[in-house]
N, C-alpha and C positions, 0 to 999 in steps of 0.2 A: 657481544652482539653477534647473532648468527641468523642470516637470512637464507631461507630455503624456498625455492619456487620449483614446483614439479607438476607433471600431468596428473589430473584428478583420477580417482577411482571410486568404486562403490562405497567404501567406508567413509568417504567425505560427504555423503549425502546428509549426514547429521548437521552439517553447517549451512544447508540450503536456506533455511528460514532466516538465519542471522544475516546471510549475504544479501538476500532480498530486502531485508529491513534497512541495511546500510546503504544499498543502492537508492532506495526511496528517500532516505534522509539526506543523502548527498545531493539528489536532484532538487529537493526543496530549498536547500541552502544556496545552490547555484542559480536557481530560478529557471533552469532549462534542463534538457536531457530526458531520457526515458525514465519515468518515475517509478514504475511498478514492474516487478517480475514475479511470475508464478513459481513458488518453491518446487513444485513438481517438474516444471520445465527445466529448472536449474539442476535438479537431481538427475534428469535424463542425460544432460550434458556431462555430468560427472561420471555416471555409470559407463557411458560410451567413450570416455577418454577424450572428449571434445572440449576440455576446459583445463585451465591451469590454476593452481591454488598456491598462495604464498603464506609463509609463516615467518614470524620474527621472534627469535628466542622461543620457538615452539608454540607461539601464540598465533592464532589465525589473524592475518594482516591484510590479505588482498585476494583478488579473483578476476578472471576474465574468461570468456568462452568464445567458441567459433560456431558458425552455422553456414550451411551451403544453400544455394538457390539456383534455379534454372538448370537442373540436372548437373549440379556441381560446376557450372561455368563460373560462378562467383562464390567466394567465401568471405564472410564478414567477421572481423574481429570486433567483439562487442562486450558490453557489460563490465568494462574496466572499472574496478573500485579498489581504492586503498583506504583502509580504515583511518579516520582522522588522527588517531594517536600514533600512527606509524608513517605519516607523511614527512616529506622533506628528508628522506633517507635514500632516495634513488630507487625506491621499490617499484614505482610505476613504470620506470624504464625497463627494469628487469622483467616484470610481468609482461610488458608489451613485446619485448624481444622474444620471450618464451612462447607466447601465443602465436606470434608471427612464425617462429621456427616450426611449431606444431602444425600450423596451417600449411606450410610449404612441404612438410614431411608427408602429411596425410593426403594433401591435394596439390601435388607439384605442378599440375597443368591448369589450375584454376586462377582466376583473377582475384586478388585479395583486396578488400576495400574496408573503409571505416568512415564514419561520420562523427564529427566532434566539434565542440565549441571551445575546447581547452587548448590554450596556446602551448602548454607543456606537451600534450599529446601530439599536437601538430608538429612540434619540433622533433619528437622521437620518431614519428612516422616518416618524416622527411629524411632523417638520417638513415632509416631502413630502406629507402628507395621509393617510398610512396610519392605521388605527385597530386597536387590539387586538381580536381576535375569537376565538371558540371554534373548535376545529378542524373542527367540523361545518359551518362557513360556508366552509371552504376546499374545494379540489377533492376529489372522492371517487375519483379515479383510483388504481388499485392500483399503476400504474407509478410514480407520484410517491412513495407511501409505502414502496414496496419499496426506494427509494433510501436510506431511513433505516436499512437493515439494518446498514450498516457503522458506525453510531453506537454508542457505548458504552452509551447509554441506551435502546436499541431495545426492551428487555424492558419498560421502563416504559410505553412507547407501546402495546405489544401487550396488557399487563395491563389497560390502561384503554380497550381497544377503539378505539384511535386517537382518543379524545376529548380527551386531554390528555397532556402530557409536560413536560420541563423547558423546552422551547422555548416561546416566545410566538408565537402566530399573528398576523400583521398583514395587513390587507386594504385595498386602495385600489380604489374604484369611481368612475365618473363622477358618482355621486350622493353621494360622501363629503362634499362641502362644497356645501350648497344654494346659498349665495351665489355660490360660484365657478361652479356650474352655470348659474345665472341670468345671470351676466355673460357666460358663453360664448354663451348663446342670443342675447344682444343683440349680440355681436361678429360683424360680418359676415365676419371671417376664420376663423370656427370652423365646422366641418362636423359635422352630427349625423346619426344613423341616418335613412335615407330621403331625404336631400338629393339633389337632381337634379344629375348630373354628365354633361357631354358629353365623350366620349372620341374623339380623332382616331384612327380605326381603319383600318389598311391590310390587316388579315387575316394579317399575319406573326406571327412568334414574339413580338416585343417587345410589340406592341399586344394580342395575345391574352392574354399574361401580365397586362398591366395591366387588361384587362377582367375576367378571372376574379378577380384580387386585389381590385379595387374592389367587385365584387359580394359577395365573401366579407366585405368590411368593412361590408356592409349598406347600401351606397349604391344609389340608383336610377340606373343607368348607361344612357345613350343613345349609341349609336355613330354616327359620321358619317365618310364618306370623301369627300374632294374629288378628283375625277378631273381631273387636269391632263394627261391623255394617256397614262398608263402602263398602262391597263387596257382590255380589250375587254369587251363586254356579258356574255359568259359568265363572265369572271373576276370582274366586279362582282357577278354573281348568287351566285357561290360565296362571295365575301367576306361578303355579306349573310347567306347561309345559315349560315356559320360563326359570325358575330357572334350571331345569334339562338339558335343551338344552345348556345353557351357561356353565354348568359343575358342578353344585352342586352335592355333593355326595348323599344327600338325601334332601327331602323337607317335611315339616310338617305344616299342617294347624290346628290351635288351635282356637276353638270358645270361645270367652269371652264376648259375648254380654250381656247375663243375669247377669253375674258377674259385668260387667261395669255399668249396670243399677242399680243393687241393692246397689252397693258400692259407686256410684258417681252420676249418672244422677238423681236419686231419690232425693238426697240432693241439687242438683243444682235447681231442681223444688221447693223443700220445701223452699229454700232460695231466690227464684226469682233472681238467680244470673246472672247478665249481667256485664261483665268487663267494667268499665268506663261507665256504663249505656248503653252500646252498644252491646258488643260482648258476646255471650252465651258460651264462652270457648269451642267452637265446637270441635276442634281437640286436643287442648292442654290438655284437661281433660283426653283424652284417653291414653296418653303416659305412665303414671305410671302403668296402668293395663297391657299394652303391655310389659313394662319393667319387671314387676313381673313375667309374664308368660314366657318371654324369659329366664329370670334368672333360673326359675324352670326347663325349658326344657334343658338348658345348663348343669345344675347339673345332670339331669336325664341321659343324654348321655355322661357325663363325659368329656365335652369340656374343653380345657385349657383357651380359650379366647372367648369373645363375641364382635361382631362387629356391628356397626350401621352406617347409611349413613348421619348423621347430618353434617352440615357445622359448621364452627367456629364462625359464627356470629348470631346464633339463640338460642332460648330457649331449643329446643329439646335435644341438646347435654348435657345440664345440667340435664334435667329430666332423661335421660337414665343413665348417669354416676352416679348420686346420688343414684338411685335405685339399680344399680349393686353393688355399693360400700357397701350398707347396706345389701342386700340380699345374694350376693355371693362375698364377698371382696377378696376371694382367686383367682378369675379369672381376667385375663388381659382384659382391655377394649380397643378396637381398633376403630378408626374412620378415615379411609383413606382420605376422602375428606377434613375433618378438618385439619388433620395432614399435608397434602401436599398442602393445599390451591388450590384445583383443581376447575376450573371454569366449568360451564355446557357445554360450547363450547369444552373445553378440554376433558371432559368425553365422549362426542359424538364422537370426533375424535379418542380417544383411543379405544372405542368399535368398531368403523368401522375398524380401523387398525388390531384389533384382530379377525375380521370376525364375529362380532355380528351385523348382518344386520337387525336391527329393526328401524322402522320409528319413530324418536324422534322429529318430526317437532313441535308438540305442546309443548313438554318439553323444546324446545329452549327458549320459551317465557314465559311460565307459569308453576308454580309448584302448583299442585292441590292435596290437602289432603282431602279425603272424609270419613265421619264417620256418624253414626246414629244420632248424635246430631248436624250435619251440615258439611259444606264443607268450607275449607279455601283456598284462591287462592292468590298466590304471583306472581308478574310480574314487568316489568320495571316501570309501573305506580305507584306501591306501594313503589318504592324506592325514590319517590319524595313526596313533601308536597302539590303539586298543581295539579297533573294530575288526572282527574277522571278515573274511571275504565270503560273500554268499554263494551258495551252490549254483544259483541261476546265472551268475556272472561268468562262469567258466564256459568257453565255447563248446567243449565236448562234454558229454554226459555219460554216466555209468550205464552201460548196456549189457555187461556180462558179469555174472556172479560165480560161475563154476570155474575152479582153478584150471590153469592150462600150462603145459611145459613149453619152454622156449629154449632153443639151442643157438648160440652165436659162435661163429668160427672166425678167428683172427689169423692173418698171416703178416708177419713183421709189423704188427700193431694196427693193421687195417682190417676192417670188417669185410669178409669175403663171402660169407653165407649166413642165411637164416633158416633154421630147421632143415639143414643139409641141402638147401637150394642155393646154388651159387648165383652171384649177381654183383654188379658194381656197387660201390659203397653208397652212392646216393640212393639207388633203388632199395638197398637194404635198410637204410635209415627210414625211408618212406614206409616200407613194409612193416618195420617194428612199430612205427608210430600208429599205423592203422590197427595193428593187433592190440597193442598195449593201451591205446587211448580208450578202448571200449571198457577197460577196467578203471578208468579215471586215475591212472597212475601218473606220477610226475608232477603233481600239483604242489604248489608251495607259495610262501610269501617271503620275499627277500628284502632285507633292510641293509643298506650299505651306504658308503660315503661317495658322494657325487664329485665330479671334477670341480664343481663350484664351491666345494667345502661344506655343503649342507648334507644332512642325512636324507636319504630317499627310500621310499617303500613301494614295492611293486609286487603284484601277484603274477604267477606264471604257471603254465602247464607245458611240460617238455618230457613226455614219456620216453621217447626214443633216446634223447640226449642223456637223461638220467640213467636209464638202463645200460646203455652202451658204455658210459663212463665208469659206472660201478663194476660192470662185467670186466672191462679192460683192466681196471685197477686190481681186481681180484687175480686175474691172470698174471699181472706184473708181480704181485706179492709172492707168487710161486716161482717165478722165473728170474727176476732180477736180484742182484746182491743187495745186502743191507745198505751199502754206501751209494749204490746207484739209486735206490729208492729214496734215500735221504736227500741227495743233491737234486734229483728230479723234482722232488716236492718244493725245494727252495726256488729253483728256477721257474717251475711251472706257476707258482704263485706270482712271481714277477711278470711272467708272460701275460697271465690273465689280467693283472692290474694295469699293465701298460697298454694292452689292447683296449680295455675298458675306458682308459683315460686318453684315448685319441693319439697314442704314440706308436701306432702300427708301422709307420713309415720310418721310424728310427732304426738304423742298421743293427742295433743290439738285438732286435727281434729276429733278424736272420741268423744271428749267432746262436741265440737260444734254440731256434728251430733245428739247427744242425746238431746241437747236443741232444735234443729230444729224439730226433730221427735215429741217431746212433744208438740210443738205448733200446730201440725196437728190433734190432737185428735177430734176436731170439724170441721175440714176442709172438709165438705161433702156438695155437691150440684152440680148444673149444671150451665154452662156459655154459653150464646148465642152469637154467633159471625157472622158477615157478611163479606164475602170475596169479594174483588175487585181487579182489576189489580194493582199490586205493593203495596197494603195496605190492612188492615183489620180494622173492627170496632167492639169494644166490646159493645154489645147491652145491656146486663144486666145479672143478676144471679137469681137463685132460690135455697134457702136452708132453712131447718128447724132451722138452727142456725143463721140466718140472724139477727144481732143486730138492723139493721135499721127497718126491718119489725116489729120486736117485739116492738120497741119504738114507731113506728107509731100507733100501736094498743093500747098500754098500757100507754104511757107516753106523747109523743108529736110528731107532724109532723113538721119537721124543717121549720121554716119561716112561719108556718100557725097557728097551735093551740096546746096548751099544756094542759094535763090532770092531771099531777102529782105534780104540784106546783102552787102557787098563785103568783100574782104580788108582794105581800109583801115578799114572800120567796125570790124572785129574788133581791129585794131591799136590804134585809139583807145579802144575799150571796155576792152581788157586794160590799157592804160596807166593809165586812170582807176581801174579796179578795184583795181590794185595800189598806188595812191598811199599808203594808210595803212600798208601793210606795208613799203613802201620807206622811209617816214619813220622807222618804228620801227627798222629794221635800219641805216639810215644814222646815226641817233643813237647806236646801240650802237658803231659803228665809231669815232666821235669820242671817246666815253668811254674807249675802249681806247688 
């Protein structure tokens, strides 16, 4: 026997007709209660996650839903049904508890009520903290009372001017139990009306939904954006304007580009890090630095909680949560979209209903995260294993077809000039991106393992990151020794994986960074590159530390002529080199 009660979703709409039928049959048998429900109405509850559905040994067994009235002042728990063949198993109580918990989670500041003629339901509600009240203390919404029309006893209700009926009214408020309320106030994990929350805000659909939702929940919301290179000044101004227009109490822009470069990008270049030999950790590498700055800001303004717009199916939720738990463990972490399993379609509908009139057409189809180290793009195509990503979905388009030469200069592993023009690393990255993106270089689709243990697929474009990493790697092949290259590759893979999986704050990362930095002492020289539409060619390098050039002049030219050894030297060398293999194979012959 296995009972499962969960929040409903769109796939459950196939059960709507059967649930309505069971509600009607149950009302006829009892001789009371709301007899009819519209299947389309029940479907809408399921789609928006405003219902719970129960299964008994994987068979549909019960249902209940919630609805709000009077601008969310009241929430009703209604439509409780347990199919006859599954009764007397304690299922009604489990469903009732789950719909109550869902009501409190989605509408923590609302009064929750119920009307019923069932003694069993009365008992369950009383245990949850509901108290019997007169109908005058319940919602005055005509829409709610109109729903009683299909009940056999509706005439009793109308004769008494909606003051009483055979049903008992039950009400739960946050003040229902004074002792409970006091304990909540003492509990650092409990949020109250007016509490200060810092929201990580990017100006997109997800974080705009979170902002409006948290304001509607009567919290004092302060937005902050950490710029790690994905926005220009005009875009940042528009994001601030949007946040304030939606209702943010204040908005803060924090620049972390240089810090992000010095503490991360630099080591991604030193390590030539491409996740699964494909993805330059474009946006995923930013999150820890954004989280650190957000946590510091939340502490600065004495916020009680930090909120972010991550879903429950991605890596970012882990990256934010882990960082917050380490840096400011005393603060509550909120993630409304994850907690309520809200779809992008539902977010758009919610914002429109709340008067946030912003065009979200692109957001319907694609989620775009832009940073200085590249842009990641998610859409319906990346949810499959077989659909290619359309040209139109990439933010930058092919604008140049004639090939162009590009020269990059490195000093101790860091990019110091582009086309012989000196500049700081950040400016050089931006400059390369501007040139190479016109050739639509650096596009790809990455498939990899998520922190959650599932496979994930994402499209990306990162022309600067890909070109710099490949150019740097070519320079290393000429300058570093065989074993430096080998061990760099091992540790670089670990560094990239640990960074990807939210382990940046582990001290082993600082240890690996020291190793990577030590390998760059001689990494100085220039790399010549030729750009073409959609691709680039590494033409060659020049460096005073080039081991190949040194050997060409002083020892040997590969495949041509040697100066530092004789034929007899090679014969002796190969004789000794092959000793162990000769021993092994000669021993095998004797055994046979």
